[in-house]
C-alpha positions in Angstrom: 44.7 29.7 50.2 41.7 28.2 48.9 41.3 27.6 44.9 38.4 30.0 45.1 40.6 32.8 46.4 43.4 31.9 44.0 41.1 32.4 41.1 39.6 35.7 42.5 42.9 37.0 43.2 44.1 36.4 39.5 41.4 39.0 38.6 43.1 42.2 37.5 42.2 45.2 39.2 41.1 46.8 36.0 38.6 44.3 35.4 36.3 45.7 38.4 38.0 49.5 38.2 36.8 50.5 35.1 33.1 49.3 35.6 33.5 51.5 38.8 34.7 54.4 37.2 31.9 54.2 34.6 29.2 54.2 37.3 30.7 57.1 38.9 30.8 59.0 35.6 26.9 58.0 34.8 25.5 60.4 37.8 28.3 63.0 37.2 26.8 63.4 33.8 23.4 64.1 35.2 24.7 66.7 37.8 27.6 68.5 35.8 25.9 68.1 32.3 27.4 66.8 29.0 30.4 69.2 29.0 33.5 68.3 26.7 35.5 66.8 29.7 33.0 64.6 30.9 32.0 63.4 27.5 35.8 62.6 27.0 36.1 60.7 30.3 33.0 59.1 29.6 34.4 57.6 26.2 37.6 56.4 27.5 35.6 54.7 30.6 33.4 53.2 27.8 36.1 51.5 26.1 37.9 50.4 29.5 34.6 48.9 30.6 34.1 47.0 27.3 37.2 45.2 27.8 36.4 44.3 31.4 33.0 42.9 29.9 34.9 40.6 27.8 37.3 39.4 30.4 34.3 38.3 32.7 32.4 36.9 29.6 35.3 34.7 29.1 35.6 33.6 32.7 31.9 32.7 32.6 32.2 30.9 29.3 35.1 28.8 30.5 33.1 27.7 33.6 29.8 27.0 31.9 31.3 25.6 28.5 30.0 25.8 24.9 27.6 26.8 23.7 26.2 28.3 26.8 29.1 30.8 27.3 28.5 32.5 24.3 24.7 32.4 24.6 25.2 34.0 27.9 26.9 37.1 26.7 24.6 37.6 23.5 21.5 37.4 25.5 23.0 39.9 27.9 23.9 42.4 25.5 20.9 41.9 23.4 18.5 42.6 26.3 20.5 45.7 27.5 20.6 46.9 23.8 16.8 46.4 23.5 16.5 48.3 26.8 18.7 51.2 25.3 16.6 51.2 22.0 13.3 51.3 23.8 14.2 54.1 26.3 15.4 56.3 23.3 12.2 55.4 21.5 9.9 56.6 24.5 11.9 59.6 24.8 11.2 60.7 21.3 8.2 58.8 19.6 8.1 60.5 16.5 11.5 61.0 15.6 12.7 57.6 16.5 9.9 55.5 14.4 12.7 53.8 12.3 15.6 53.9 15.1 14.9 50.1 15.9 14.9 49.1 12.2 18.2 51.2 11.9 19.9 49.6 15.0 18.8 46.0 14.3 20.1 46.1 10.7 23.1 47.8 11.3 23.6 45.2 14.2 23.0 42.3 11.8 25.5 43.9 9.1 28.2 44.6 11.8 28.1 41.1 13.1 27.7 39.2 9.8 30.1 41.1 7.9 32.2 43.3 10.3 32.6 40.9 13.1 32.6 37.7 11.2 34.9 39.0 8.5 37.4 40.4 11.1 37.7 37.1 12.8 37.7 35.2 9.8 40.7 37.2 8.5 42.5 37.3 11.9 42.1 33.7 12.4 43.3 32.9 8.9 46.3 35.3 9.1 47.2 33.3 12.3 46.3 29.9 11.4 46.0 29.7 7.7 43.1 27.6 7.7 40.4 27.2 10.6 37.4 24.8 10.9 34.0 24.8 12.6 30.8 22.8 12.7 29.0 23.3 9.4 25.7 22.1 10.8 25.9 24.8 13.4 26.4 27.7 11.2 23.9 26.3 8.5 21.3 26.3 11.2 22.0 29.6 12.4 22.2 31.3 8.7 18.6 29.5 8.1 17.2 31.0 11.0 18.9 34.5 10.5 17.5 34.4 6.8 13.8 33.7 7.9 14.0 36.5 10.8 15.4 39.1 8.7 13.0 38.4 5.7 9.9 38.6 8.1 10.7 41.6 10.0 12.6 43.9 7.5 11.7 42.9 4.0 8.0 41.9 4.1 6.6 45.0 5.8 7.3 46.7 2.5 5.0 44.5 0.5 2.1 43.5 3.0 0.1 46.9 3.6 0.7 49.1 0.6 -1.0 52.2 2.6 1.4 51.8 5.5 4.7 51.8 3.7 7.4 50.6 5.8 4.9 49.5 8.6 3.1 46.6 9.6 -0.8 46.7 10.5 -1.5 45.9 14.4 -2.2 42.2 13.5 0.6 41.8 11.2 3.0 43.3 13.8 1.8 41.0 16.5 2.2 37.9 14.3 5.6 39.0 13.2 6.6 39.6 17.0 5.4 36.1 17.8 7.0 34.3 15.1 10.2 36.1 15.9 10.1 34.6 19.6 9.2 31.2 18.1 12.4 31.1 15.7 14.7 32.4 18.3 13.4 30.1 20.9 13.6 27.1 18.5 17.1 28.0 17.6 18.2 28.3 21.3 16.5 24.8 22.0 18.4 23.2 19.2 21.6 24.8 20.2 21.6 24.0 23.7 19.7 20.9 24.0 18.7 18.8 20.7 21.7 19.2 18.6 24.3 20.8 21.2 27.2 19.1 19.3 26.6 21.3 16.1 27.9 24.3 18.3 30.9 22.6 20.1 34.1 23.6 19.0 36.1 21.2 16.6 38.5 19.0 18.3 42.1 20.5 18.7 45.0 20.4 20.9 44.9 23.8 21.9 46.4 24.4 25.5 43.4 26.6 26.6 41.1 23.5 26.5 43.0 21.9 29.4 43.1 24.9 31.5 41.0 24.3 34.9 37.7 26.1 34.9 37.2 28.8 37.3 35.4 27.9 40.5 31.8 28.7 41.3 32.8 31.6 43.4 34.9 33.0 40.9 32.4 32.6 38.2 29.4 34.2 40.3 31.7 37.1 40.8 32.4 37.3 37.2 28.7 36.8 36.1 27.9 39.7 38.3 30.5 42.0 37.1 29.6 41.2 33.4 26.2 42.4 34.0 27.5 45.6 35.9 29.6 46.2 33.0 27.3 45.8 30.4 24.8 47.9 31.9 27.5 50.6 32.4 28.4 50.3 28.6 24.8 51.2 27.6 24.5 53.8 29.8 27.6 55.5 28.7 26.4 54.8 25.3 23.2 56.7 26.0 25.3 59.5 27.5 27.3 59.9 24.3 24.4 59.3 22.0 23.3 63.0 22.0 26.9 64.1 21.0 27.0 61.5 18.4 23.7 62.8 17.2 25.0 66.3 17.1 28.2 65.4 15.3 26.2 63.4 12.6 24.0 66.4 12.0 27.1 68.7 11.9 28.4 66.3 9.1 25.3 66.3 7.2 25.2 62.5 7.0 22.0 60.3 7.3 20.4 60.0 10.6 20.4 56.1 10.2 24.0 56.5 11.0 23.1 56.9 14.6 21.4 53.4 14.6 25.2 52.2 13.4 26.8 53.8 16.2 24.6 52.5 18.8 25.0 49.1 17.7 28.7 49.4 17.4 29.2 50.4 20.7 26.7 47.9 22.3 28.3 45.1 20.4 31.9 45.9 21.4 32.1 43.4 24.0 31.1 40.5 21.9 33.0 41.8 18.8 36.4 41.9 20.8 35.5 38.6 22.6 34.8 36.9 19.1 38.1 38.5 17.6 40.2 37.0 20.7 38.5 33.5 20.2 39.5 33.3 16.4 43.0 34.6 17.2 43.3 31.6 19.7 42.3 29.2 16.7 38.7 28.8 18.5 36.6 29.8 15.4 33.5 28.0 16.6 33.2 30.1 19.7 33.6 33.3 17.5 30.7 32.0 15.1 28.6 31.2 18.2 29.0 34.8 19.6 28.7 36.3 16.2 25.7 34.7 14.6 24.1 33.9 18.1 24.2 37.8 18.6 22.6 38.5 15.3 19.8 36.2 16.0 19.1 37.3 19.5 19.0 41.1 18.3 16.4 40.3 15.8 14.5 37.6 17.8 14.2 39.8 21.1 14.5 43.3 20.0 11.8 43.2 17.4 9.0 41.5 19.8 10.2 43.9 22.7 9.9 47.3 20.4 6.7 45.8 19.0 5.1 45.6 22.4 6.2 49.1 23.2 4.7 50.3 19.9 1.4 49.0 20.5 1.3 49.9 24.3 2.1 53.6 23.7 0.6 53.7 20.2 4.2 54.7 18.4 4.6 54.2 14.9 7.1 51.6 13.9 9.1 51.5 10.8 10.5 48.1 9.9 10.8 47.7 6.3 14.2 48.5 4.6 14.6 50.6 1.3 15.8 48.9 -1.8 19.6 49.7 -1.4 19.5 47.9 2.2 17.3 45.0 1.2 20.1 44.5 -1.5 23.1 44.4 1.2 20.9 42.4 3.3 20.4 39.9 0.5 24.1 39.8 -0.3 25.1 39.4 3.0 23.1 36.2 3.6 24.2 34.7 0.1 27.7 35.2 0.8 27.2 33.8 4.4 26.1 30.5 2.9 28.9 30.7 0.6 31.5 31.6 2.6 30.4 29.3 5.7 29.3 26.6 3.6 32.3 24.2 3.6 33.4 24.0 7.3 36.8 25.5 6.7 37.7 29.2 6.1 40.8 31.4 5.0 41.6 34.9 4.9 39.9 35.2 1.8 36.4 34.9 3.2 37.2 37.2 5.7 38.2 39.9 3.0 35.0 39.3 1.2 33.1 39.8 4.2 34.9 42.9 5.5 34.4 44.6 1.7 30.7 44.1 2.2 30.9 45.8 5.7 32.9 48.6 4.0 30.2 49.1 1.3 27.5 49.0 4.1 29.3 52.0 6.0 30.0 53.7 2.7 26.5 53.8 1.4 25.0 54.9 4.9 27.2 57.7 4.8 26.8 58.5 1.1 23.6 57.2 0.3 
């Protein structure tokens, strides 16, 4: 048997079985409607497909190496997340003026506090202390601070008569500079200073495993895309039920953005957590911080373009409470990731801020 066939044969059946089930459920929801049984099956298939996406992402990442592997997953998830946000915006323009802001802000908080905090806590509990490339983390945090300030804080102070919105010219400028900042970061990450984002040298056995072959990698890349699209499709199917439940519970509508961001970020979160447990913290941070940057750098220009094309209002500015939480997140990120070494303490700090974000979202 060829090596290609041997590698392909090792792929468990569930890695393609769950995405297949998800794709069978999607048309069933349109034919049979969103009944309780269908929704329950869709929720189960969603989580199974997330684990399948993580498996295929790891295969691709192992083949192409760092930081390209984590970049591929971050870009794939962000592009599909953007498509989900845009589709929901177009379906209900007036009601969803703040959906992009709520989802992007939720994604930043989930990534920078939830995922990063969980990775630091899990990695620290497993290995006591972990190291990473300080230059790469500093570069990512610098770009993240600029992106979040320009897209979610500045709108509140530029056009007083528009409130949390940019004027047309301001929105175009914000979209362009967001793309410039993100593309510049990707260039530095993959070309100019790629060594800033490579894992710290270690004697891990994973580093010596033979990479998958081209055929196995291509198969996993295709299945990764299929799985991610299925995740977003199922998330969209479950969104009306989530909105209904949130309305019944009497919590703010902004929680919908948190749920959407959380569902879409599940594959990256699980992949980052697994990497941290394997003492590959650099991979975890590449996934987490890269995802936060891609979420803003790609989503904001896309929704801005849609807003301008269809004349839909787009609220971007955060309120005072959310601005304070964002500022605290960036400040703590600089401190906790400012030494190149982390322990469980940093993880606990970030998870506490994440808990505060969730609490004040539900109880404003």
